[in-house]
C-alpha positions in Angstrom: 123.9 77.6 100.8 127.4 78.0 103.0 128.7 81.2 101.8 132.1 82.7 102.4 132.1 83.0 106.1 130.8 79.6 106.6 133.7 78.2 104.1 136.5 80.3 105.9 135.4 78.2 109.3 135.2 75.5 107.6 138.6 75.7 106.8 139.9 77.0 109.6 138.5 74.4 111.2 139.7 70.9 108.9 143.2 72.8 108.0 145.1 71.8 111.5 143.5 68.3 110.6 145.2 67.9 107.0 147.8 70.0 106.7 150.9 68.1 106.5 148.8 65.0 106.6 149.6 61.5 104.1 146.9 59.8 102.1 146.6 56.8 102.6 143.0 56.3 100.2 140.2 58.2 98.7 136.9 56.6 99.3 134.5 57.1 96.6 131.2 56.1 97.6 128.7 58.4 95.4 130.2 60.3 92.5 127.4 61.4 91.0 127.5 65.2 92.6 126.8 68.3 90.8 130.0 67.2 88.2 131.2 63.4 88.4 133.7 62.6 90.8 136.8 61.9 88.6 137.7 58.2 89.5 141.5 58.4 88.9 141.5 60.5 92.4 141.6 57.5 94.5 145.9 56.8 92.5 146.3 60.4 91.9 146.1 61.1 96.0 147.7 57.9 96.9 150.3 58.4 99.1 150.1 62.5 99.0 150.9 64.8 101.3 148.5 67.9 102.0 150.4 70.9 101.8 148.1 73.0 102.7 144.4 74.0 102.9 143.0 77.4 100.8 139.8 78.9 100.1 139.0 80.8 96.7 135.6 82.4 97.0 133.2 79.4 98.4 135.7 76.3 96.9 138.3 75.7 99.1 141.1 73.6 97.7 144.0 71.0 99.0 147.1 71.2 97.9 149.9 68.5 97.0 152.7 67.5 94.9 150.3 66.2 92.1 148.0 68.8 91.8 145.0 70.2 93.9 141.6 68.6 94.8 139.1 71.7 94.8 135.8 71.4 97.1 132.9 72.3 96.9 130.0 71.8 99.8 127.4 73.2 97.0 124.1 73.7 98.9 124.1 71.7 101.6 127.9 69.8 102.1 129.9 69.9 105.1 133.0 68.4 106.0 134.5 67.4 109.2 137.0 64.9 110.8 136.6 61.7 111.8 138.1 58.6 112.7 139.3 56.2 109.5 136.3 53.1 111.2 133.5 55.6 111.8 130.5 54.3 110.0 129.5 56.6 106.9 125.7 57.1 106.9 123.6 57.2 104.0 125.2 61.0 102.5 128.5 60.6 103.3 129.9 60.4 99.8 134.3 60.5 99.9 135.8 60.4 102.3 140.0 61.2 102.1 141.4 58.9 104.1 144.8 59.7 106.3 148.0 57.6 107.7 147.2 58.9 110.8 143.2 56.9 111.0 142.1 60.2 110.5 139.4 61.0 107.7 138.4 63.8 106.5 134.7 63.0 105.0 132.3 65.0 102.6 128.5 64.6 103.5 126.0 66.2 100.7 122.3 65.0 100.8 121.4 67.6 97.8 124.3 66.1 95.9 125.1 69.6 95.1 128.7 70.1 96.0 131.4 69.0 93.8 134.8 67.1 94.3 136.8 68.4 91.8 140.6 67.6 90.6 144.0 69.9 88.5 147.4 69.4 88.3 148.1 73.0 86.9 146.7 76.5 88.9 143.0 75.8 90.7 143.0 79.7 90.4 142.7 78.8 85.9 140.0 76.3 86.5 137.4 77.4 84.5 134.5 77.1 88.0 137.2 80.1 89.8 140.0 82.4 87.1 136.4 84.8 86.2 135.8 85.6 89.8 136.1 88.6 91.1 138.3 89.8 94.1 138.2 88.3 97.6 135.8 90.5 99.9 138.8 91.1 103.0 141.5 91.8 100.3 143.7 94.9 99.6 142.1 94.4 95.3 138.8 95.0 96.8 138.2 98.6 96.7 135.5 101.5 96.6 137.0 102.1 93.1 137.2 98.9 91.6 132.6 98.8 92.0 132.6 102.2 90.6 135.0 101.4 87.5 132.8 98.3 87.4 129.9 100.0 87.9 129.2 102.8 85.6 125.9 102.4 83.0 125.0 99.5 85.2 121.0 99.5 85.6 120.8 96.1 87.5 120.1 97.3 91.7 123.2 97.7 93.7 122.4 94.5 95.6 122.4 91.8 93.0 125.4 93.9 91.5 127.5 92.8 95.7 125.9 89.5 95.0 127.8 88.9 91.4 130.7 86.7 91.8 132.0 88.3 88.9 132.6 91.7 90.6 132.9 90.2 94.2 132.7 87.0 96.0 131.3 86.1 99.0 128.6 88.8 99.6 125.6 86.3 100.1 122.3 87.7 100.2 122.2 88.7 104.3 125.1 89.5 104.1 124.2 92.3 100.9 121.4 93.2 102.9 123.3 94.0 105.7 126.5 95.8 103.8 124.0 98.2 102.6 121.4 99.0 105.9 125.2 99.9 107.3 126.3 101.7 104.0 123.3 103.5 103.6 122.0 102.6 100.1 118.9 101.4 98.5 119.1 98.0 97.8 117.0 98.7 94.6 119.3 102.0 93.6 121.0 101.0 90.4 124.3 100.3 90.4 125.3 103.2 87.5 124.2 105.4 90.1 125.0 105.3 93.8 128.4 107.5 93.8 133.0 106.5 94.9 131.9 108.3 98.1 128.7 105.7 99.2 131.0 103.2 97.6 133.6 103.5 99.7 131.2 103.6 102.8 130.2 100.2 101.1 133.3 98.2 100.5 134.2 98.7 104.6 130.4 98.0 105.6 130.8 94.6 103.3 134.6 94.1 105.5 132.6 94.3 108.5 129.5 92.3 107.4 131.9 89.7 107.0 134.4 90.1 109.4 131.5 89.7 111.9 130.6 86.0 110.8 133.3 85.3 110.2 134.3 85.9 114.2 131.7 84.9 114.9 132.1 81.2 113.5 135.3 80.6 114.9 133.4 81.3 118.9 130.3 79.8 118.2 131.4 76.7 116.6 135.0 75.3 115.3 135.6 71.8 116.6 134.8 69.8 113.2 136.1 66.4 115.2 132.7 66.6 117.1 130.2 68.3 115.2 128.1 67.5 112.0 131.1 70.5 110.3 127.8 72.4 109.3 128.6 75.8 110.7 125.2 77.0 108.7 124.5 80.7 109.5 126.3 82.2 112.3 124.2 84.1 114.7 125.4 87.3 114.9 123.4 90.6 115.7 121.3 91.4 112.2 120.3 94.9 111.9 117.5 94.5 108.9 117.6 90.7 107.6 114.4 89.4 108.6 113.0 91.4 110.5 109.9 92.9 108.6 108.1 94.8 110.2 110.2 95.1 112.9 111.3 98.9 114.7 114.8 99.9 112.2 117.4 99.9 114.9 118.4 103.3 114.6 115.3 105.1 113.4 112.8 102.9 115.0 110.5 102.6 111.6 109.8 99.7 110.5 111.6 97.3 108.1 111.0 96.8 104.5 110.3 92.8 102.5 111.2 93.0 98.6 112.3 90.5 96.3 115.0 91.3 94.5 116.1 88.4 91.8 114.2 86.4 93.7 115.6 86.2 96.7 114.2 88.5 100.1 115.4 91.0 101.0 115.4 93.6 104.0 115.4 97.1 104.0 114.6 101.0 106.0 112.9 103.2 103.9 114.0 106.3 105.9 118.0 105.2 106.2 118.2 103.8 103.3 118.5 106.2 100.1 
């Protein structure tokens, strides 16, 4: 599933091709995604100019005078910019065709993605309004995590992966951030100290920034690629390294399943 860094790289990859462009028409080939694609999009978006492309959590938002298109890539979705006359393939479900002859095309083989519309503030949409702060924003602080974690018995890894606590900390990034902060992933969130949360917020920001930077250098051409960044090649300290020596203490990396997700950690470096 595309995580926050992948979605942010998608946003950066398409915005220069989409912003300030006028929509000629919307083509809906398959409306049965995670939620039905509104058929009214074809009328509402005709002749509309896309003013900007923003991101909230893993949602991309295309804003115009008529309202806001909310896009989610689901489990396997991707966006790319192609010439409007490029033949659609099997899993190309929705096209936003622009008057300049280009097209923003959504491909979604598993159809868990979404194309929605709201004329109101997208931050008040039911899918978005209850989300936690952006991890790279000033509102994401150690104090926020500390306050929200008091008397919580769930594991710290599950806690930071809860989108109502903070958005965008996926499985890989959670394991990596906890390693950097020296926190055992099974420790109860309510037992993590304020000092450790200070280290953890810094680690989360570092890991996500590194992933976004890797995406910016490894895949930026959304006009020739399939538009799917995937997980970026980066120097992972623990994830996927079960049995391999820890880069810090040389002891073997351990593996466990927490909340049905693979978790990697060092028993010596993470207490």
